[in-house]
C-alpha positions in Angstrom: -10.4 -18.3 -5.9 -6.7 -18.5 -6.8 -4.2 -16.7 -4.7 -0.5 -16.3 -4.0 -0.4 -17.3 -0.4 2.4 -16.6 2.1 2.8 -19.9 3.9 5.9 -20.8 6.0 7.5 -17.6 4.8 7.2 -18.6 1.1 4.8 -17.8 -1.6 2.6 -20.6 -2.9 -0.2 -20.4 -5.5 -3.2 -22.2 -4.1 -7.0 -22.3 -4.2 -8.7 -20.6 -1.3 -12.4 -20.2 -0.4 -14.1 -17.1 -2.0 -14.5 -14.4 0.6 -18.0 -13.3 1.6 -18.8 -9.6 2.2 -20.4 -8.8 5.6 -22.6 -5.8 6.5 -21.2 -2.6 4.9 -18.7 -4.5 2.9 -18.3 -5.2 -0.9 -16.8 -8.2 -2.7 -14.4 -7.1 -5.4 -12.4 -8.6 -8.3 -8.8 -7.6 -8.3 -7.8 -5.8 -11.6 -4.3 -4.8 -10.7 -2.0 -5.0 -7.6 1.5 -3.6 -7.1 4.3 -5.4 -5.3 5.5 -3.3 -2.4 9.0 -3.4 -1.0 7.4 -4.1 2.4 5.8 -7.3 1.0 9.3 -8.5 -0.2 10.8 -7.5 3.2 8.0 -9.4 5.1 8.6 -12.5 3.0 12.4 -12.5 3.6 12.7 -11.0 7.1 9.1 -11.4 8.4 9.9 -14.0 11.0 12.6 -11.9 12.6 10.5 -8.7 12.4 7.6 -10.5 14.1 9.8 -11.7 16.9 11.2 -8.2 17.5 7.7 -6.7 17.4 6.4 -9.2 20.0 9.4 -8.4 22.2 8.7 -4.7 22.0 5.0 -5.1 22.8 5.5 -7.6 25.6 3.7 -6.4 28.7 2.1 -3.4 27.1 -1.7 -3.0 27.3 -3.6 -3.7 24.1 -4.0 -0.7 21.8 -7.5 -0.7 20.3 -6.3 1.7 17.5 -3.6 -0.7 16.4 -4.3 -3.3 13.6 -4.9 -6.9 14.7 -1.6 -8.7 14.3 -1.6 -11.6 11.8 -0.6 -15.1 12.9 2.4 -16.2 10.8 1.5 -19.8 11.4 -1.7 -19.3 9.3 -2.1 -18.3 5.6 -1.6 -14.7 4.7 -2.3 -13.1 1.3 -0.3 -9.9 0.8 -0.9 -7.0 -1.6 -2.1 -3.5 -0.4 -1.6 -1.5 -3.6 -4.7 -2.5 -5.6 -7.5 -1.5 -7.9 -10.7 -3.6 -8.0 -14.1 -3.9 -9.5 -17.1 -4.4 -7.3 -18.8 -7.7 -8.1 -21.2 -8.1 -5.1 -22.6 -6.0 -2.2 -23.0 -7.0 1.4 -26.0 -5.9 3.5 -26.5 -2.2 3.9 -24.3 -1.0 1.1 -25.6 2.2 -0.6 -22.6 4.2 -1.9 -21.2 1.7 -4.4 -22.7 -0.5 -7.1 -21.7 -3.6 -8.9 -19.4 -2.7 -11.7 -17.8 0.3 -9.9 -14.0 0.3 -10.2 -12.4 1.4 -6.9 -9.3 1.8 -4.9 -9.3 1.8 -1.1 -7.4 2.6 2.0 -5.7 -0.8 2.7 -7.5 -1.4 6.1 -10.6 -3.2 7.1 -12.7 -2.9 10.3 -15.2 -5.1 11.9 -16.4 -6.3 15.3 -12.9 -7.9 15.9 -11.1 -4.6 15.3 -8.9 -3.0 12.7 -7.1 -5.2 10.2 -4.3 -4.3 7.8 -5.3 -5.6 4.4 -2.5 -7.9 3.1 -1.1 -8.3 6.6 -4.1 -10.1 8.0 -5.3 -13.7 8.3 -8.9 -12.5 8.0 -8.7 -10.1 5.1 -6.6 -11.1 2.1 -4.8 -8.6 0.0 -4.6 -8.1 -3.8 -2.4 -11.2 -4.5 -5.7 -13.0 -5.0 -8.6 -12.9 -7.5 -11.1 -11.6 -5.0 -11.1 -9.2 -2.0 -13.5 -7.9 0.6 -13.4 -4.2 1.3 -15.3 -1.8 3.5 -17.7 0.2 1.3 -17.1 3.5 3.2 -13.3 3.4 2.3 -13.8 2.7 -1.4 -12.9 5.5 -3.8 -14.3 5.4 -7.3 -11.6 5.5 -10.1 -12.2 8.1 -12.8 -13.4 6.6 -16.0 -10.6 5.8 -18.4 -7.8 5.6 -15.8 -6.1 2.2 -16.4 -6.2 -0.1 -13.3 -2.4 -0.5 -13.2 -2.2 3.3 -12.7 -5.0 3.5 -10.3 -3.2 0.9 -8.2 -0.5 3.4 -7.6 -2.9 5.5 -5.4 -1.6 3.9 -2.2 2.1 4.6 -2.6 1.4 8.0 -4.1 -0.7 8.8 -1.0 2.2 7.8 1.3 4.4 10.3 -0.5 1.8 13.0 -0.3 1.4 12.4 3.4 5.1 12.5 4.0 5.5 15.9 2.3 2.5 17.2 4.3 4.0 16.0 7.6 7.4 17.6 6.7 5.8 21.1 6.9 8.1 22.2 4.1 7.3 25.6 2.8 8.1 27.9 -0.1 11.8 28.9 0.0 12.9 25.6 1.4 15.0 23.1 -0.5 14.2 19.4 -0.4 16.4 16.3 -0.5 14.8 13.0 -1.2 17.0 10.0 -0.3 15.8 6.9 -2.2 13.8 7.1 -5.4 11.5 4.1 -5.1 7.8 4.6 -5.6 7.3 6.6 -2.4 10.4 8.7 -3.0 9.2 9.5 -6.5 5.8 10.3 -5.2 7.4 12.8 -2.8 9.2 14.5 -5.7 6.0 14.8 -7.6 4.2 16.3 -4.6 7.0 18.7 -3.9 7.0 19.9 -7.5 3.2 20.4 -7.4 3.6 22.5 -4.2 6.2 24.7 -6.0 9.1 23.6 -3.7 12.6 23.9 -5.0 15.3 23.1 -5.6 14.6 19.4 -5.2 17.6 17.0 -5.0 17.0 13.3 -5.5 19.6 10.6 -4.7 19.5 6.9 -5.7 21.9 4.3 -6.9 19.6 3.3 -9.8 20.1 5.3 -13.1 16.5 4.4 -14.1 15.1 5.8 -10.9 17.2 9.0 -11.2 15.8 9.4 -14.7 12.2 9.0 -13.4 12.9 11.5 -10.7 14.0 14.1 -13.2 10.9 13.5 -15.3 8.7 14.1 -12.2 10.4 17.3 -11.3 13.7 16.8 -9.5 16.1 19.7 -10.2 19.2 17.7 -9.4 19.8 13.9 -9.2 22.9 12.3 -7.8 24.4 8.8 -7.5 25.5 8.5 -3.8 28.5 6.5 -4.9 29.9 9.5 -6.8 28.3 12.6 -5.2 27.1 13.1 -1.6 23.5 14.1 -1.6 24.0 16.4 1.4 
């Protein structure tokens, strides 16, 4: 398969072996994949981030609930905002069928532990033609929903989760600082919950326009107007 591989902290298009699904896993063809800001950050600042992470975890006992860390000296294929079509089934799969279009929580689990898809040497992300996913984590995409929209499920879920963790309630006002995909998802979720007024702040005129379309009552440019 063809893939955009992170190698020596640079992206290189290369041919890689096709992944093979194991028990309870499905092989999928990538239909759409978003480019997350965290992917760009990893590409530019990943070496320093990994060094700091190793320093913070030095001497700590292993945490079995934490994802297996990738080795930056080996190939990594990023991409965790994806929509895929199932093309083959591993042993024991019963819930999905070939031809199903799915999204998935971007993690994989096997006998070696938990792996962050797109941040793993074992499980490549959506910057490739094919991916292996755990069948139990696959969510079927409603018929007719374009793959490029279905691929937004992951960043939208992050925004929904953030609003839920905030414990915001009716009568509260909300301020969203930064109107990237996750910030915009927060605004949409806040509006769906009936929260208001909602203030959004971002330097980008386009992002402020999108925030208004999704339900922000007030949008401000931090260079001109303090958000708080």
